[in-house]
Residue, then its C-alpha position, 0 to 999 in steps of 0.5 A: m820928786k822935787r827937792i827945795a833948799v830953803n833959806c831960814s832967813i825969812k822970819p815971820p812977824t812976832p805978835t806982841s804980848t797984848h795981841s797974844y793975850n787978846n787972842r787967848s782971852s777970846r778962846l777962853t771966852l768961847f770955851a767958858s760960854s760952852w761950859l758955863p750956861n750963865y756965863y754971859a748973864t754975869r758978863h754984862n757985855n764987858n769986853n775984858f774976860i777977866a774983868s767979869a770976875s771983878s767981885v774978886s779982890g785983886s783980880e785986876q792987879w793979878l792980871d797986870v802982874g801976870s801979863k808983865k811976868k809971863r813965863k816964856e812958853i815953848a809949846g806954841i800955845d798961841q796958835d797965831e804964833l805958829v808958822d810953816p815949817k819951811l820958814l824955820a829951815d836952815p840954809d842946808s835944809c832940803f825938802c822932798e815930797f813923798k805921798g803928799v808929805h813934804i819931808h825935811h832932810k839934810i845930806y852931808d857928803s864925804e871929803s875923804s881922798s881915794q886912798e883913805q877910802t880903800s880901808k873903809m866900808c864906803l856905803p851911804m848912811v841913813l839916820l833915824h832920830g828918836f821920839g821928840a827929836s829931829v835932824f837937829s839931834w844928828k848935827k854934831a855927828m853927820k859930818p864925822l859919820a860921812e868921813a867914817t863911811c867915805s860916802k853920803v850921810l842923810a838924816f830926815d825928820r819923820p812925820a810929826f817931828g822936826l820940820t816935816s809938814r804936818v798932814n791932815l788925815s781927814s782930807g781923804i778923797g771919797d772912800t779911799k783911805p790913804l796910808n796914815a803918815y804917822s804910822m810905822a808903815f809910813s816911816v818904813l816906806a819913807t826910809l826906803h824912799f831915801f835909799d832910792l834918793l841916794k841911788a844906793e843898792k845898800v845902805i847902813l841904817v842908824g837908829h836912835s831910841a824909837g828910831s831903832s824900831v824903824a831901822v829894824k822894821t825897815y831891815f825886815e821890809a828889805p833885808e837885801r838893801v841893809a848892809a848893817l844896823i847901828l842901834i843907839a840906845p835902842a827902844i826895842f825891848a828884847p825878850l827875857t830869854s834868847p832863842k834856843v840854840v842847839k849845842e853839842n851836848q844837847p842830846r845829853q841835856d834832853n835825856e836828863m830833862k826826860e828823866d827829871n820829867g819822869s820823876i816829876r810825873k810820879n808825884p800824884i799831886v803834880e800829875l793832878y795839877m798837870s791834868l787840871s791845867k790841860i783841861i783848863k787850857s782846853v776849855a779856855m781855847t774853846i771859849t776863846k774861839m767862840m768869843k773871837p767874833m765878839i772880841d774883834i768887834l769890841n776891840s774895833l770899837y775900843r780902838k775907834l773910841l780911843s782914837t776919838i778921845l785922843l784927837s779931841s780938843p781937850a786932849i790936844m790942849l793937854v798935850r800943849m800944856a804938858i810939853d810946855k811944862f815938861g819939854t825942857a826937863a825931858v831934854r835935860n833928863a836925856w843927858y848924863d849931866p843936865k848942866q851941860v845942856s846949852e840954850h842952843v840945844l834946848s832951842g834946837y829941840t823946841q824949834p819944831l814946836r813953832v810949826k803949825d799943827w805940831d800938837r795935833a800931829l803929835v797926838e795923831f802919831t801917839a794914836a797911830t802908835l797905840l792903834d798900830e794896825e800892822s801888829n794884827t798882821k805881822p809878828a811882834l818885833s821882839k819875836r823876829l830879832n833872832e832872824i837878823s842876819c846883817p852885822v849889828l852894832i849896839v851903842t848905849g850909855d851906862s847912865d841912860r835914864i830913858v832906856p836903861s843900858w841893861n836892855a841894850e845888853r839883853l838885845s845884844r844877846v838876842i840878835p845873833g852876832a851883835s856887838l855891844e859898846v857901853i859908853k861910860q858917864c853917858g846918858h840917852l844921847p851918845h851921838e850928842e853927849k860923847v860925839e868923839e867916842f861914838i864916832s870912834i866906835v862906829e869907825n872901828f865897827l865899819r873898819k872891822l866889817a870892811g876887813e872881814s868880808k869886803e866882797q860880801y858887804l861892799q858895793p860902790a857908793i854913788 
């Protein structure tokens, strides 16, 4: 395994507006020629695509004005402007190769003294960002978290995001089908890979939004290696009702329920309904068993068709246009007060849109999420939440517009012993918007764990 520190001072040449326009014109020409049969008949070998519509009054003036007042694009629609991710890296950026993917990550270490470490839970911490985010989203929190854990804190860009390389899934050799780099399974294995990179037997996992799902699934993959889970604005949708718990007065409740059921069955209408329900259920199960082979075939065809549509050129172009139009608004919407989102923050979130093949990778990620093959072999995450046995802290903002705080409250009731903290006047990004309050909550959580059962959860950090 190789780790490479890359200086971001290398800048690729920025093409002029005229060069960008000419490239776009040639692509439009190609597109038009494939869809419009009489396109070249009306063009008369004119080199200017727009000029072919000279019969339209004012078209040339519109072109001149448009080129002068071109809106700043954030989604790299001009492919010649896209660069290798290592050219965008910071001085403290690192890259390591895992299963053919060059994963961008950063590591911060603690500067705490040995005396301060005695009252803390000194374990490494791995941070998992949410959808559309990257290591940049942890920029304010990494150093304070390193001090809170008196150990190393590592954050990495999951495939399809940040400065991690975008891989071409169609480059498989022979009949071998490599693990999809954009799948949940790959993210889980990559997370465990960083456990090994830190040389840690146990790690505290922190997941934000969609990263919380990765954190929880990593826990189920290797529960003995996860000391605690910290879930921030978790995009994990808990069931409406928590698992049943046997209580002291349960026998009496069971007797009361039996008496109620007995009185219900005495009602002839209810009895008829229940009988019909049983018959319908039995018939439905029989039909389902008979149709299962056909359903599996149709499901497979549907998944392949959906994947083909998503990865088509028009779909990828639509993704570019959508991100270019709504990307900035989406970032602002994640904050309680959108006016507090600075140009620096917007630049940090949109920088990965300058990476080669970012658009195709995002579509590949979406397809892998929708067509998650793991869901066919493993039970749904929502049905396993009550099996989590490590300490869990859930942090949410009271004004989260993306994942409402009520979902975090429901999640805290389903996970046994989970602690819930709600930060007021805060949106979807507590670790960015309310850094000090967030760090204070984490410190209290870790201090409590260290005091309650030090021997059970503590192991020397390396």
